[in-house]
C-alpha positions as CSV (number, residue, x, y, z in Angstrom):
1,M,1.4,-40.4,34.0
2,T,2.8,-42.4,31.1
3,A,1.0,-44.9,28.9
4,V,3.0,-47.8,30.5
5,T,1.7,-46.8,33.9
6,V,-1.9,-46.7,32.6
7,V,-1.5,-50.2,31.0
8,F,0.2,-51.5,34.1
9,A,-2.7,-50.3,36.3
10,A,-5.2,-51.8,33.9
11,M,-3.4,-55.2,33.8
12,G,-3.2,-55.1,37.5
13,L,-6.9,-54.5,37.8
14,V,-7.7,-57.3,35.4
15,A,-5.4,-59.6,37.4
16,L,-7.1,-58.7,40.7
17,V,-10.7,-58.9,39.4
18,S,-10.1,-62.2,37.7
19,A,-8.3,-63.6,40.7
20,F,-11.3,-62.6,42.8
21,L,-13.5,-64.4,40.3
22,V,-11.3,-67.5,40.6
23,V,-12.1,-67.9,44.3
24,T,-15.7,-66.8,44.1
25,S,-16.9,-68.7,41.0
26,D,-19.7,-71.2,41.5
27,Q,-18.5,-73.5,38.8
28,I,-15.1,-75.1,39.0
29,I,-14.4,-75.1,35.2
30,H,-15.2,-71.3,35.2
31,A,-12.8,-70.9,38.1
32,A,-10.0,-72.6,36.0
33,L,-10.7,-70.4,33.0
34,W,-10.6,-67.3,35.2
35,L,-7.3,-68.6,36.4
36,V,-6.1,-68.5,32.8
37,V,-7.1,-64.8,32.6
38,T,-5.3,-64.1,35.9
39,L,-2.1,-65.8,34.8
40,G,-2.2,-64.0,31.4
41,A,-2.6,-60.6,33.1
42,V,0.4,-61.4,35.4
43,A,2.4,-62.4,32.3
44,G,1.4,-59.0,30.8
45,L,2.7,-57.3,33.9
46,Y,6.0,-59.1,33.6
47,V,6.3,-57.8,30.0
48,L,5.7,-54.3,31.2
49,L,8.4,-54.8,33.8
50,A,10.9,-55.7,31.0
51,A,11.0,-59.4,32.2
52,E,10.1,-61.0,28.9
53,L,11.7,-64.4,29.7
54,V,9.7,-64.6,33.0
55,A,6.6,-63.6,31.0
56,W,7.1,-66.5,28.6
57,V,7.8,-68.9,31.4
58,Q,4.5,-67.7,32.9
59,V,2.7,-68.3,29.7
60,L,4.2,-71.6,28.8
61,I,4.5,-73.2,32.2
62,Y,1.5,-71.9,34.2
63,M,-1.0,-71.0,31.5
64,G,0.0,-73.9,29.2
65,S,0.9,-76.7,31.5
66,V,-0.6,-76.2,34.9
67,V,-4.0,-75.1,33.8
68,V,-4.2,-77.9,31.2
69,L,-3.2,-80.4,33.9
70,L,-5.9,-79.0,36.2
71,L,-8.6,-79.2,33.5
72,F,-7.5,-82.8,32.5
73,A,-7.6,-83.8,36.2
74,L,-11.1,-82.3,36.5
75,M,-12.4,-84.1,33.4
76,L,-10.7,-87.4,34.1
77,T,-11.9,-87.7,37.7
78,R,-15.5,-87.0,36.8
79,T,-15.7,-84.1,39.2
80,P,-19.0,-82.4,39.2
81,T,-18.5,-79.3,37.0
82,G,-22.0,-77.8,36.8
83,P,-23.5,-74.9,38.9
84,G,-22.8,-75.4,42.6
85,S,-19.8,-77.7,41.9
86,A,-17.7,-75.4,44.0
87,T,-20.2,-75.5,46.9
88,V,-20.0,-73.3,49.9
89,T,-18.9,-75.1,53.0
90,R,-19.2,-74.3,56.7
91,N,-15.5,-73.3,56.6
92,Q,-16.1,-70.2,54.5
93,P,-16.1,-67.7,57.4
94,L,-12.9,-69.2,58.8
95,A,-11.3,-69.2,55.3
96,T,-12.3,-65.6,54.8
97,V,-10.6,-64.6,58.1
98,V,-7.5,-66.6,57.3
99,A,-7.3,-65.1,53.8
100,G,-7.7,-61.6,55.1
101,A,-5.0,-62.1,57.8
102,T,-2.7,-63.6,55.1
103,T,-3.3,-60.6,52.9
104,V,-2.5,-58.2,55.7
105,A,0.6,-60.1,56.7
106,L,1.9,-60.3,53.1
107,G,1.2,-56.5,52.7
108,A,3.1,-55.8,55.9
109,V,6.1,-57.9,54.8
110,M,6.2,-56.2,51.4
111,W,6.0,-52.8,53.0
112,A,8.7,-53.6,55.5
113,G,10.9,-55.0,52.7
114,F,10.3,-52.4,50.0
115,G,8.7,-49.4,51.7
116,G,10.3,-46.2,50.6
117,E,12.3,-47.8,47.8
118,V,12.5,-45.9,44.6
119,I,13.6,-47.4,41.3
120,D,16.2,-45.2,39.7
121,E,15.7,-45.6,35.9
122,D,19.3,-44.8,35.2
123,E,20.6,-47.7,37.4
124,V,18.1,-50.4,36.5
125,R,20.0,-53.7,36.3
126,V,18.1,-56.1,34.1
127,G,18.9,-59.8,34.8
128,T,20.1,-61.7,31.7
129,A,18.5,-64.9,30.5
130,A,21.8,-66.6,31.2
131,R,21.8,-65.6,34.9
132,L,18.1,-66.7,35.2
133,G,18.7,-70.0,33.4
134,D,21.7,-70.6,35.6
135,A,19.7,-70.1,38.7
136,I,16.8,-72.3,37.6
137,F,18.8,-75.1,36.2
138,R,21.6,-75.2,38.8
139,T,20.1,-74.0,42.0
140,W,16.4,-74.8,41.7
141,V,16.4,-77.8,39.4
142,L,15.7,-80.4,42.1
143,P,12.7,-78.6,43.6
144,F,11.2,-78.2,40.1
145,E,11.7,-81.9,39.4
146,V,10.2,-82.9,42.8
147,L,7.2,-80.7,42.2
148,S,6.6,-82.3,38.8
149,V,6.7,-85.8,40.3
150,V,4.3,-84.8,43.1
151,L,1.9,-83.3,40.5
152,L,2.1,-86.4,38.4
153,A,1.5,-88.6,41.4
154,A,-1.5,-86.6,42.5
155,L,-3.0,-86.8,39.0
156,V,-2.4,-90.6,38.8
157,G,-3.8,-91.0,42.4
158,A,-7.0,-89.1,41.5
159,I,-7.5,-91.2,38.4
160,V,-7.0,-94.4,40.4
161,L,-9.4,-93.3,43.1
162,T,-12.2,-92.5,40.7
163,R,-11.7,-95.6,38.6
164,R,-11.8,-97.9,41.8
165,G,-15.6,-97.7,42.0
166,E,-16.1,-98.9,38.4
167,R,-14.9,-102.4,39.0
């Protein structure tokens, strides 16, 4: 067992525990801050997998932009952020069953796709930043732009809905 394996297991454990705390936190702001920890641990996992560019994208886009957008949306819409703000609804048992079924299904898909695969350290092909950039900015540029417009429209819509009652 190497040091990289131990650090990878520790980062994976941090990601799992903080992700669990995201969905079980009683306060919505605390959930957003646990999301930052989760995304940071995932970025650390990317670094350990020698995908430094993807790790920086994770830090800059998800930790930097998406979480800040989420926090601004929470604060601008005057969402209750105290204890009990992420209240338990009657849908919790159904949501638990659906989450468990989704986890089992994703695990089965991963096992079917990668079960028994072994990474040969002599033949590891590391993708270059040029190939990744080409894929993002040629193949996936339209979905990224559509997503940014949808997020902006959702934020503006939330602000308009909360300000409507003040007139």
